[in-house]
C-alpha positions in Angstrom: 92.5 105.0 86.0 89.4 106.6 84.5 90.4 109.3 86.3 94.3 109.6 84.8 91.8 109.3 81.2 89.9 112.8 82.3 92.7 114.6 83.5 94.8 113.8 79.9 91.8 114.7 78.0 91.5 118.0 80.0 95.6 119.0 79.7 95.2 118.3 76.5 92.5 120.8 75.6 94.0 123.4 77.8 91.2 123.3 79.9 91.6 125.1 83.8 89.6 122.8 86.2 88.8 125.9 88.5 87.5 128.4 85.6 85.8 126.0 83.1 83.7 123.4 84.4 81.2 123.4 82.2 84.1 122.3 79.2 85.1 119.7 81.5 81.1 118.3 82.0 81.2 118.3 78.1 83.9 115.7 78.0 82.7 113.9 80.7 79.1 114.0 79.2 80.8 112.7 75.5 80.6 108.8 77.2 80.8 107.5 73.5 84.4 109.2 73.0 85.3 108.5 76.4 84.3 104.3 76.0 86.5 104.8 72.8 89.0 106.1 74.2 89.3 103.7 77.2 89.0 100.7 74.6 91.7 102.7 72.5 94.3 103.1 75.4 93.6 99.1 76.5 93.0 97.5 73.6 95.1 99.9 70.9 97.6 101.9 70.8 96.1 104.6 72.8 96.5 108.0 71.5 97.7 106.6 68.3 94.6 104.5 67.1 92.9 106.9 65.5 95.5 107.1 62.7 94.8 103.4 61.8 90.8 103.9 62.2 91.3 106.5 59.8 90.5 104.2 56.4 91.8 108.0 54.6 95.3 107.0 56.3 97.7 105.2 54.1 100.8 105.3 56.3 101.9 106.0 59.5 105.6 106.8 60.3 106.6 107.7 64.1 109.5 109.4 64.1 110.3 109.9 67.6 107.3 110.2 70.9 105.4 113.1 70.1 106.5 113.1 66.1 104.2 111.5 63.8 104.1 111.8 59.7 100.9 110.6 58.0 100.3 109.5 54.4 96.8 110.7 53.4 96.1 110.8 49.1 99.8 110.1 48.7 101.1 113.3 50.5 102.8 113.4 53.7 101.0 115.2 56.7 102.5 116.1 60.4 100.9 115.4 62.9 101.6 115.6 66.8 100.7 112.9 69.2 100.9 112.2 72.7 103.2 109.3 73.3 102.2 109.2 77.2 100.4 105.7 77.1 102.1 103.9 74.3 103.3 100.6 74.9 107.1 99.8 75.7 107.7 98.1 72.7 106.3 100.3 70.0 109.0 101.2 68.7 109.3 97.6 67.2 106.3 97.6 65.8 105.6 97.7 62.1 102.1 97.9 60.8 
């Protein structure tokens, strides 16, 4: 499971594991962020949890997988987010 998370980090950062070993070591060395990401995946909303943790974000609209809008300071902003780890009932969630 941890391996899957690290592979997802590598994929999101467009790192080539065969050529960019130093970049991957940096990801793995950041234990605090890895622990937070794992906690978010297990007990939170995975890649969407950071939207809820950010006190400047007023609203979150998930229009479809990967297509997220947020409101910050009364202005809408478009975000691209991974829906890979979303709970199956995410469509029924109102926050």
